[in-house]
N, C-alpha and C positions, 0 to 999 in steps of 0.2 A: 456502422453496420459491421457485424462479425462475419468474417469469411470462414466457412467450414471447409476443411480439407476433404477431398474425395478419398475414399479408402485406397484407391490406386496410388495417389500421391503419397499418402502416409506409408504405404508398403514400399514404394520406390525410395523414399528418404531413409527408411529403416534399412533397406538393402544396401544403399550407398554408405550409410554409417557403418554397417557391419563390414563391408568390403574395405573401407578406409582403415578401420580398426585392425582388420586382419593383415593388411599391407604394412601397417606400422609395426605390428608384432613381428611379422616376417623380417622386416628390415632391421629391427632391433636384434633379432636372433642372428641374422647374418653379420651384423656389426660385432656382436659378442663372439661369434665364431672366428671372425677375422682377427679380432683382438687376441683371442686365445692362441691362434696359430702364430701370431707375431710374437707373443710372449714366450710360447713354447720354443720357437726358433731362437729367441734370445737366450733362453735357458740352455738349449743344446749347445749354442755357440760358446756360452760361458763355461759349460762343463768341459768342452774340448780345450778351451783356453787354459782352464785350471789344470787339466791333465798334462798339457804341454809344459806349463810352468813347473809342476811337480817333478816331471821327468828331468827337466833342465836342472833344477835345484838338487835333485838326487844325484845327477851325473857329476856335479861339482862337490858333492859331499855335504851338503847342508842337511842337517837332521830334520825329520818331520816333527810336527807338533806332538804326535804320539810318542816319538822317541824322546823328545825334550821332557814331556810329562813323566815318562818312566825314569829318566835320569834324575829329575827333581825329586821324585819319590824315593829313589835310592839314596840321594844325598841327604834327605831328611832322615831316613832310617839310620844311615851311618853317623849323622850328627847326634842323634839320640843315643846311639851306642857309645860314642865317644864321650858324651856328657856323663853317661852312667859310669863308664870306666874311670874317668877323671874324678868323679865324685867318690867312687869307692877307693881309689888310690889315695886321695886326700884324706879320707876318713881313716884308713889303716895307717897312714904315715903319721897322722896326728895322735893316734891312740898310744903308740909306744913313746912318743915324745912326752906326752902327759904323764905316762907311767914313770919314765925316767926322771922327769922333773918333779915328781911328787915326793916330798920328804915325809918319812914316817912321823907320826905325832908322838910316838913313845920315845923317852930319852934313852 
């Protein structure tokens, strides 16, 4: 024999299911919020730590990454200038030597 549910039982089960579902959603939201607060706190602590380390390194004269990058760019620029200067000096020094070492073909 098939048991039919009364409309009241069906409504009651539906209400309970909706209530349970809403509680699960609420709890998931609270968990996500708590996790975000925890991570945010860690981020804040990490930033404070990094600032302290940067101040300490600066106090003892250690250059920042930006300063090192600028210095590296300057070294690259000066190296290119030196290479160009060396090449031009080698080119002009060799030209007179060729001319002096060249014998005329006429007797």
